MINU-880466 format. One record per residue (C-alpha): residue in one letter; x, y, z. Coordinates in pm, whole numbers, plus 50000, padded with zeros to 5 digits. Example, Ala and Ser with C-alpha at 12.3 -4.5 7.8 and 13.67 -1.06 7.14 Angstrom:
# MINU-880466
a512304955050780
s513674989450714
***
This chain:
# MINU-880466
m649962368046992
t652362395447105
e652692414147433
k650892444547299
h647832422947230
t647422413147596
d649372438347807
p647402470647856
v650502489847972
v652442482547653
l649452491147437
l648752523347628
q652372534247580
d652082527647206
l648842547747186
i650282577147381
r653272578247145
i650892585246855
p649672621346894
s645952625146826
v645362660346953
n641992676246878
p641852703046752
p642912699346481
g642032662546507
d643952633446356
e642932598746472
a644082579546165
a647372565746298
c645872555446634
a642992538746454
a645402520246227
l647342506246524
c644132494546692
a642812480346364
d645922458946317
i645712444646669
l641962438446659
t642332421346321
d645002398646469
i642592390146751
g640082378546491
f637722407946454
e636292421046131
v637372457546136
t635782486745951
l637272521645939
h634792550045902
d636082583545774
f634302615645872
g636912640745750
e640532643445645
r642432619245873
r639342618546097
v638512582146167
n636132559846361
l636732522546400
v634212494246438
a635352458946521
r632932429646535
p633022391746516
p633412379546157
g630172378345960
k628172395646234
r626662430346234
p627312452846534
g624952447446824
d623092419847006
n626162416747229
l628332436647468
g629562469547323
f632612489747418
s633122526147325
g636242547547353
h637522578947183
l640932581747020
d641312619647025
t642832639747308
v642772676147414
p645782698947338
l648812700047566
g648342734747715
g651102760047773
s652722746048087
t655932725548087
w655452688148136
a657682669748382
y657432639348153
p657292642847773
p653582642447682
f653962617147402
s656492594247571
g654332570047768
e657002571348035
i656422550748350
a657342565948686
d656102558849039
g653632532948913
r652032556748663
v651972558348283
y652402594948187
g651242611847869
r648462630847702
g645422608347676
s646662583247934
s643542587948147
d641262604547894
m640932578947752
k643532557847583
g643922538347907
g640372525047879
i640912515847515
a644182497847592
a642602478447878
f639632466547671
i641692456347368
a644032437647603
a640992419947754
c639942409647403
g643482397347333
r643482376247648
h640162360947546
y641622351547208
a644772337047365
r642612315747597
t639892304447354
g641332307847005
h638592331246879
c637652367446921
p635062375547188
d631442382047100
v631672419747151
t631532450846937
v634362476046978
i633632511846870
l636502536746874
t635602572146776
g637302604246680
g636192639346762
e634652632447102
e636512660647278
t634982687247054
g631382675447071
c631072638346981
e631582645446611
g632742610246528
a629922593046715
t627342615846552
a628722607346208
l628852570146288
v625262564646401
s623952574146056
d625942545545897
p623622517845763
l625932493245943
f624172503246266
a620562502046141
d618252486446403
c621242481246634
y620792472947003
f623402462947259
t623102441247569
g624982470047723
l627582496147639
l630762500847839
i632092536147793
g635772534947891
e636122570548024
s638172577248338
t636222567348652
r638892549048858
n637072517448744
y633882526848927
p630632521248733
v628962554648655
i625352553748537
g625012587148362
h626182622148290
k624862657148238
g623882671647905
v625722700547746
l624662730247537
w627152754347379
f625942787947253
e627532817347076
c625922850747151
t626542880546920
a625832916747008
e625572942946734
g626272979946786
r627333010546588
t630923021646551
a632113056946621
h635263075646722
a636143068447086
a636453106047145
m632743108847060
p631233076647206
d627743091547221
l627623089046841
g627983051246855
v626393021347025
n628863000047223
a628362963247144
i630612953047436
y628282970447680
r625312951847533
a627202918947560
t628382924747918
d624882935348027
a623592902347885
i626342883048065
m625312898348398
r621702887948333
i622872852548243
r624842850548568
s621712857448774
a619282836848563
d617642805248698
p619192775748507
g616372752148601
k615502727548873
d618262705049006
d618012667648955
p618372644349258
i620742621149070
l622572642348813
g622802672849037
k622512709748955
n622502727948624
t625432751148557
v625992779848313
t629422794448239
v630652820847996
g633742806047834
t635042831147578
f634612868047496
r635692887647189
g634912923947115
g636322954546943
m639062958946684
n640962989246814
i641143009147134
n640063042446989
s636763031746833
v633393022746977
p633042985246904
d630152975546679
r630302938146746
a631012915647045
r630702878247087
f630782854747382
s630222817647428
v628172799847693
d628602764647828
a625502750247999
r625522716348175
t622042702448225
s620872676048468
s617452667348325
a615572666347997
e613352694548123
a616262717448206
h617972708547880
s614952718047669
g614412750547858
i617912764547889
s618112779547540
g614972799447613
t616502810947940
i619682822847767
r617742839147485
g615652858047740
c618832874047875
l619732889447538
c618512922747409
s616842926647069
a620172936546910
m621682902646995
s621522868446830
l621942833246966
q623472803546783
t623502768246923
l626912752246864
l626422719247046
d623412700847183
i624082668247370
p621332656847608
p621862641947951
v621942604047964
i621272580148249
t620602543048293
a618432532148585
s620562520448878
d618462488748909
h618892479048542
p620302443348521
f623242455148311
v624182481848566
q623802457148852
a625992431148681
v628812455548602
h628622469448956
t628922434549105
l631932426148887
a633652458948978
i633232452549352
r634732417749307
h637852434649171
g638282455749481
v636592487449360
v635092504949663
d631292506649656
r630242543549638
g626572538449558
i624962556949267
v627472579049086
t627112602448788
v629572626648627
p629282662348493
y631292657248171
f629702643647852
t630572611347669
d629652593247348
a627002574847550
a624702604647491
i624882597547117
f625042559647114
s622502549947378
p619472567447220
a620622558946865
f620872522246957
k617312517947085
n618162531047433
s620822504847494
p621882506447860
s625272522147922
v627792522948205
i630772546548207
i633732527848353
g637462530448292
p640872530348460
g641802566848427
e641952593748694
p639232619548625
d641052645848833
v644042646348595
a642152645148265
h643052674948043
k645802685548285
t649562688848248
d651362656448341
e648252635448285
y648772599448395
c647042566048443
p648042543548736
v649442510048626
d647492490848891
s644242507448780
l645022498248420
m645602461748512
t642412460848721
a640452474848426
a641782448048191
n640792420948439
l637392436848499
y636702440548127
s637722404048079
d635122393548333
c632512415348163
i633282398847830
d632932364147982
f629812372548183
f627842388647901
s628972362847646
r627362336147867
s624172355847932
***
């Protein structure tokens, strides 16, 4: 048993040093490192390919199918670096001022490192791997592609978990749910003409911008008392090929975050109603909101364990970003899920992303207690 099996800081540094930026997406090397360690801990490990060098990993006790135990989910891919200069090399895993720096440190290789370390400690103490299922996915950052591919695998047929821990960055506070997300691409058609004679054409950009103004003032649906308000944002815009022609096509994308099943089902109709007859709507991503009741025994147990480790009680908390819980929970017979991990949500996706060392150590200890508690239950 080596240090990287039981020390979450060492393992996080090793994971950061393996780039897994998505797009384009390449989780194979990270998955291979985790597979080697989990195999050493005693797990039976399966790698699931869903594209070229696109990989999911499933680790389970030998001879046992996934499920009927505690599940842990984390994603191996990270977002791109951005254009700003990093104070610390983004793939160095450098430690400074009590923080581990690097892309993916908070979102969410820190959570993965802490849970694998907790499994390693269990093995070192007992001589066998814990009765848990570890699911590491690719493609989460671009719409839960890996998780979506994984749930169709016969390995998970009739699967149910005592509970799922989703290791996203929450400063180790148990989060019971998150908003849904819908991504749309809207296309406006027009008719090209010479810019000196614009009356002979139909400007697709004008049609698109008129639709955007209607979208801005549209009612996105009733707010939810727990998940909060629905939001709609135009994220990209493309139109025209040259300055001296009337553009005959324009496209823009829309990101909608939904706080209830009702709002989620109605938002596409709302967006479509803002488009004129010369426009089309394509749904690019459809991930529903997910929430576990705050009084569910699994939620209550994780909350109690977190408080014992010094995490400040903040009551019922949800987050606006999506996670693989939205795919796994309904696919696994509505298994309860709690989002909880050591990262700092405020630095996720940012330049000089980091994960505090003390938060990482707390997460490993907390996950260890979760493993022990749910193995006894």
